[in-house]
N, C-alpha and C positions, 0 to 999 in steps of 0.2 A: 830335688833330682832324681831320679831309679838309679840302679848299681846295677850294673854290666854283670863283675865277680868279686868274690870277695875281696882281694886286694883293695877295691876301691872302697870300701866300708870304710865310716871314721875309724882314726886310733883309735879311740875308744872302745870299740866294736872289737875290733882285730886282734889288738893288742889280749885281749879279756875271753875271747868265747873261745870253746874249740872250733873247729872246724864245721863239723855237722850244727851247730848252735848259730855261727856264721849263716850257713846257707838257710838255717830258719827266718834268722834276720832277715838276711836277703829279699827272700819271697815276699813276705809280709811286709817289708816296708813300702820294696816297688805295686807290691795287691794296693796297697792301700794309699799309695802318694797319684798312683790312676785313678781308683776309687775316688778321693775327695781332692777331685781337677777344680772343682768351684770354691774351695775354703781358701781363706787369704792364707792361713796358717797349716795349710797340709803339709808341709816337710816334719815340722812340731807334732801333728800327728800322725803322719806313718812312722813319726818313730816310738812315740808312746804307743801304737802299736805292735810295731816289730819287736820291742823290750817285752810286751807281755804274750806273743807268740810262744818265744823263746822260752819266758819263764813259766810256759805247759810243759813245757818235756824236760826244762834244768832247772838246779837248783844249786844258787851258792852255800859252796862247804870250804870254809875261810875266805881263801884268797883265789878259790878256783870254782869255775862252773862244772858241775858233774850232771850227768841223766835222772832225771828223778823218778822213783821206783814206778814201776809202771802201776795205774789206777784200779782198783779191784769192779 
């Protein structure tokens, strides 16, 4: 199920990611969910893709997610 707003994201996402990372997660999830409409496990696929998208811009520092250093 696509997420209309960050408040609709699962608690495991909302409670751990900063707002911008939640935006990235939600956009990636919604896009992947639509793109994999014919897949039987599309929700699981969409969650994996969304986490991968977040990890491109954020890293975990202890128990917090922080923006990663810009790539050269």
